[in-house]
Each structure stands twice: as C-alpha cells, then as structure tokens.
VOTORTOR-449736 format. One record per residue (C-alpha): residue in one letter; chain; x, y, z. Coordinates in steps of 0.001 Angstrom, whole numbers, plus 500000, padded with zeros to 6 digits. Last residue first. Layout:
N
R   rest   kette        x        y        z
R      A       A        X        Y        Z
...
//
This chain:
288
R   rest   kette        x        y        z
R      H       A   494113   508634   468197
R      V       A   495876   506139   470421
R      S       A   496457   506795   474209
R      R       A   499466   506275   475799
R      L       A   499849   502866   477422
R      H       A   499299   502483   481102
R      V       A   500965   499019   481859
R      V       A   498856   496472   483777
R      D       A   500690   493241   485928
R      G       A   498538   490427   486056
R      A       A   495871   488981   488504
R      G       A   492157   489139   488061
R      V       A   490984   490278   484783
R      A       A   487693   490639   483692
R      E       A   487785   490626   479817
R      H       A   484986   492427   477744
R      R       A   485117   491793   473850
R      G       A   484466   495054   471794
R      E       A   486570   493756   469344
R      A       A   489503   496564   470123
R      T       A   489564   495185   473663
R      R       A   487179   496237   476552
R      I       A   488947   495770   479806
R      V       A   487458   495234   483238
R      L       A   489649   494957   486165
R      R       A   488805   492201   488889
R      G       A   487856   493936   492517
R      D       A   485223   490883   492651
R      T       A   482404   493152   492535
R      D       A   483686   494511   489081
R      V       A   486519   497066   488612
R      A       A   485678   498871   485340
R      E       A   486600   500271   481658
R      A       A   490152   499471   481196
R      T       A   490316   500079   477382
R      G       A   492156   497160   475445
R      T       A   495417   495366   474915
R      L       A   495601   491731   476682
R      T       A   498962   489622   477323
R      R       A   499475   486031   477900
R      G       A   502725   484533   479248
R      G       A   501002   482182   481331
R      P       A   499969   484739   483948
R      L       A   498898   487570   481980
R      E       A   500230   490910   481094
R      A       A   497645   493465   480678
R      R       A   498410   496010   478118
R      V       A   496390   499351   478860
R      H       A   494781   502321   476726
R      R       A   493004   504409   479833
R      G       A   489620   505152   481046
R      L       A   490398   503109   484097
R      T       A   493988   502816   485383
R      A       A   494234   506418   487345
R      C       A   491688   504649   490281
R      G       A   490323   507462   492248
R      A       A   486632   507193   491785
R      A       A   486821   503426   490959
R      Y       A   488675   502927   494385
R      T       A   485702   505367   495747
R      E       A   482749   503456   493965
R      Q       A   484039   499874   494969
R      L       A   484947   500957   498488
R      G       A   481390   502583   499431
R      S       A   480812   499585   502156
R      A       A   477480   498999   500418
R      A       A   479571   498355   496864
R      P       A   482261   496322   498500
R      D       A   480368   494232   500346
R      G       A   482851   492704   502834
R      G       A   480426   492066   505547
R      A       A   479027   496120   505481
R      A       A   480545   496146   508498
R      R       A   483658   494879   507490
R      W       A   484302   497357   504787
R      N       A   483266   500208   507063
R      G       A   486171   499135   510018
R      Y       A   488504   498823   507110
R      W       A   488270   501625   506058
R      E       A   487981   503520   508927
R      E       A   491115   501606   510344
R      L       A   493118   502123   507335
R      S       A   492174   505611   507361
R      R       A   493824   505604   510740
R      L       A   496539   503873   509644
R      V       A   497500   506278   506868
R      A       A   497078   509510   509022
R      R       A   499176   508171   511828
R      L       A   501807   506681   509360
R      L       A   502149   510204   507424
R      P       A   502160   512326   511168
R      D       A   505005   510330   511776
R      R       A   506611   510517   508639
R      D       A   507003   513996   508175
R      T       A   507016   514375   504607
R      V       A   504231   517165   504857
R      S       A   502957   519536   502331
R      A       A   503579   517116   499635
R      K       A   505665   518790   496461
R      A       A   505163   515599   494301
R      L       A   509098   515452   494589
R      A       A   508316   515333   498586
R      L       A   505857   512472   498210
R      S       A   508258   510372   496415
R      G       A   508774   508946   492519
R      A       A   509597   506354   490649
R      T       A   509559   506181   486315
R      P       A   513245   507196   486409
R      V       A   513963   504005   488641
R      P       A   515812   503223   492000
R      L       A   514954   506874   492997
R      E       A   517986   508359   495068
R      D       A   519188   511466   492562
R      E       A   515515   512692   492338
R      T       A   515436   512744   496030
R      L       A   513731   510237   498022
R      S       A   511817   511964   501263
R      V       A   508341   509959   502012
R      N       A   508503   506603   499417
R      L       A   506149   504568   500739
R      G       A   505724   500944   500894
R      I       A   502751   499220   502246
R      G       A   501862   495753   503389
R      V       A   499068   493749   503832
R      V       A   499180   490939   505971
R      V       A   495958   488620   505650
R      G       A   493915   486255   507968
R      D       A   493031   482600   509333
R      A       A   496697   480646   508206
R      V       A   498061   483673   506252
R      R       A   497262   485243   502688
R      E       A   499542   487914   501619
R      A       A   498729   491526   500671
R      L       A   501205   493601   498667
R      I       A   501287   497390   498329
R      G       A   502992   499764   496294
R      G       A   504181   503239   496755
R      T       A   505729   506287   494862
R      K       A   504861   505377   491613
R      R       A   505331   508470   488927
R      E       A   502800   510126   486846
R      E       A   504329   513147   484547
R      G       A   503373   517257   485236
R      E       A   506683   518015   487084
R      V       A   505989   514921   489639
R      T       A   502385   513585   489766
R      V       A   501798   510673   492298
R      L       A   501048   507614   491880
R      L       A   500582   504437   494154
R      D       A   500187   500985   492919
R      N       A   498214   498052   493862
R      P       A   495972   496571   491503
R      W       A   495130   499007   489640
R      K       A   496776   501954   489428
R      L       A   495715   504469   492231
R      A       A   496078   508082   492550
R      T       A   497504   510286   494932
R      D       A   496532   513682   495377
R      V       A   499070   515322   497794
R      G       A   497737   517616   500697
R      A       A   500109   515835   503113
R      A       A   498096   514474   505797
R      R       A   494186   514518   504342
R      S       A   495295   513343   501127
R      L       A   497739   510756   502728
R      G       A   495168   509663   504750
R      T       A   492594   509028   501659
R      A       A   495483   507673   499529
R      T       A   496445   505230   502155
R      A       A   492817   504051   502742
R      V       A   492433   503878   498884
R      G       A   495256   501915   498450
R      A       A   494656   499466   501320
R      L       A   490805   498669   500372
R      L       A   492143   497783   497025
R      T       A   494666   495236   498595
R      L       A   492019   494265   501043
R      W       A   489710   493435   498411
R      G       A   490987   489907   498188
R      W       A   489555   489386   501182
R      Q       A   486053   488964   499472
R      E       A   486173   485297   498906
R      Q       A   487084   484506   502156
R      P       A   483202   485625   503305
R      V       A   483541   488785   505713
R      A       A   482304   488277   509283
R      D       A   483305   484743   509495
R      G       A   486798   485628   510303
R      P       A   487945   489521   509259
R      K       A   491632   488665   510574
R      F       A   493833   491802   509696
R      L       A   497606   492007   510167
R      V       A   499646   495278   509074
R      S       A   502877   495539   507287
R      F       A   505270   498885   507103
R      F       A   507644   500492   504957
R      L       A   507102   504611   505340
R      G       A   509607   506167   503358
R      S       A   513264   507972   503290
R      R       A   514333   506432   507150
R      A       A   516513   504417   506000
R      P       A   517555   504745   501920
R      A       A   515036   502623   499268
R      V       A   514830   499359   497937
R      W       A   511928   497373   497180
R      S       A   512192   494281   495075
R      R       A   510207   492603   492292
R      D       A   508593   489159   493100
R      L       A   506006   489389   490947
R      R       A   503951   491748   493029
R      G       A   506766   494270   495394
R      R       A   509132   493010   498053
R      G       A   511375   494301   500650
R      A       A   514728   493112   501031
R      S       A   516981   494931   502708
R      Q       A   514145   497026   504164
R      E       A   514604   500031   506737
R      E       A   513076   502385   509332
R      A       A   510842   498813   509657
R      V       A   507453   499186   510526
R      L       A   505435   496061   511894
R      V       A   501340   496592   513123
R      A       A   499150   494153   514829
R      G       A   495668   494628   514048
R      E       A   494132   491293   514486
R      P       A   495872   489648   517231
R      L       A   499180   487281   517406
R      E       A   500448   484203   517578
R      P       A   499132   482473   513903
R      A       A   500595   486138   512581
R      R       A   504254   485773   513660
R      T       A   505649   484310   510493
R      A       A   503397   486439   508439
R      L       A   504428   489281   510263
R      D       A   508257   488736   509619
R      T       A   507787   488002   505834
R      N       A   505434   491165   505273
R      T       A   508096   493283   507387
R      S       A   510807   492188   504705
R      G       A   514475   491947   505061
R      T       A   514394   493803   508757
R      R       A   516117   496983   509707
R      A       A   515349   499619   512764
R      V       A   512671   497662   513836
R      V       A   508846   499587   515060
R      E       A   506421   498122   516821
R      L       A   502775   498907   516922
R      S       A   500387   496531   518862
R      T       A   496511   496323   519020
R      W       A   495246   498431   516562
R      L       A   491645   498014   515597
R      G       A   490261   500524   517970
R      D       A   489533   500093   521506
R      G       A   492539   499635   523435
R      T       A   494478   503129   522413
R      V       A   497238   501457   520224
R      L       A   497214   503999   517870
R      A       A   498017   507510   519581
R      R       A   500153   506523   522169
R      Q       A   502298   503876   520332
R      L       A   502857   506491   517853
R      A       A   504321   509063   520553
R      A       A   506391   505596   522032
R      V       A   507586   504899   518599
R      N       A   508996   508359   517577
R      L       A   510153   507242   513979
R      P       A   513957   507834   513481
R      P       A   514853   511360   512382
R      R       A   515120   512305   508259
R      D       A   516066   515403   507787
R      L       A   519053   514674   510181
R      S       A   520605   512947   507353
R      S       A   522249   509472   507742
R      W       A   521156   509257   511184
R      R       A   523585   506511   512676
R      G       A   523211   506794   516415
R      A       A   519349   506797   516515
R      S       A   519220   503618   514435
R      A       A   519686   501096   517257
R      G       A   516465   503170   518970
R      A       A   514571   501188   516395
R      S       A   515516   497617   517893
R      A       A   517095   495585   515661
R      D       A   518018   492431   517857
R      S       A   514384   490772   517630
R      P       A   513936   491937   513913
R      T       A   516736   489755   512899
R      M       A   520071   491323   511716
//
C-alpha cells in the first residue's frame, strides 16, 4: 500500500478499538495550517512503511513545514536501523520537513534532533501533564511505576536542502502490547490526556515555537535557550553511562555536559573528557 491510496478515512471502518479513533484530519488542518505559521501542509495516511522515507522522497518538491502523519507504520525506523512497530492508532507517528536555508549554518543543523526532543517534551508536559525526560541523543523517557522507560524516539535525516525529522510516540499502548519490557507509553505513565488530536497539536505548536527561536538566533543553541533547556531535561547528564561508538569502540564514564555542537561530553575514570557525536548510550547503575 502506498501513501496515495492509504487515505486516513480508510481506517475508520476497521477500528481495532473504540478507544483508538482515527485522527480528525480536518480539525488538525484548521488548527495548524493557518497560512501565517510554520506548518504549510498536514497529511494523514492510514498506513505506510515509514513517514520519514515518504517525506524525504518528496522533500525537494515540498515547502518547509510539510507534516506527514501515519495512523500505522509497517517499517518505522529508529536510530541504527532499529524497527519501530506499534498497533494502529496507538501512538503518534509523524515526520516534519525543515529547511533552515541560509538562516542557520549547516553545521548547526544537527541540533534539530535535540530541538525536537525538547519541543516534544515541552508539548507533552503542557497537554498531558506528564514529565518526559530526554535520553541523549534522541529518546523520550517516562516513568512507569518508578521505572524509567522509553516512550518515544526521534530520527533526523538530511535531504537535499533540509532535514526531515521523524517522531514516534507510544500513547495508549498497554503493558501487553509493549514490544519490549523496557518500553513505555503515555497511558502507562498516567498521562492526563491520551487523545492523540490535542497531543499532536501541542507537540507541533511546541516544535514551531522552538524552531522559530532557534532559527531567529541563527542556530545558536545558547542564544536560543535550546542548549540550557536540553541539559535541564536530559536524564543522561550526571549518569554513569556506556557509549557504544561507531567502529565497535566503547567508552564508559560519567556524562557531564552537552557541548555547543550537541555532543555528549563524557568524563572517564581517568579524568579524561571525550565528546561523543554519534553512538548508542546506555544508562548504567551508579557505582558506589
């Protein structure tokens, strides 16, 4: 099935649960595609492989601010080519197109992953009253019965003249539906709201606000307040971590800071500081 024949309305006749109705596309478009804001289009498809792949393919012909949402993804991707699969209408799976142009130096575009994390956490706090922590570089964590669990992830991909940022959030998944025991959902974290329409509006409005401030500051993470806000909400900082780096190398130490390039600064047991720009970070139990 391709996005063109996977209209959002096609899903209405096959609801798996009355608690998981389809998104109200017309209402979302009226609220978000206003003509004077960032969002220039919002499309919802019933099912597709990956919203990131679809939007990246179409990016050269689309203006900045295009939003593509899928009620279900059959080949959703996370970092390191991990899969992201969830029941239809159980979460928010969407991608957005940013084209900063000359307003932001390209070397600062890497901050868009961290910006999306901050914006999503801020939006969820406002709309659902749930505390969402950030795990460097691209995971969203919630607390379920005192345990830190991943409820979302972010994947940014460079396209010819911009960046496609994909966000996946587990909203109403039950314990029995979780793909792995370490996963979570907003419902399991006792969010006050699990209606996906207001949650999507809140996250997209927060993205617009944070992106606007960052772009106006020329991509400067300090001047825009992004670096400070990310650090304040980052559950990785201050933790004993193991970074699994490209090439098979590992680095263990204490995560101390996020530098101006968005890299995680780790202090090793020998007191050496190393900035990590890419890799998989594991939170370890503190050593006493």
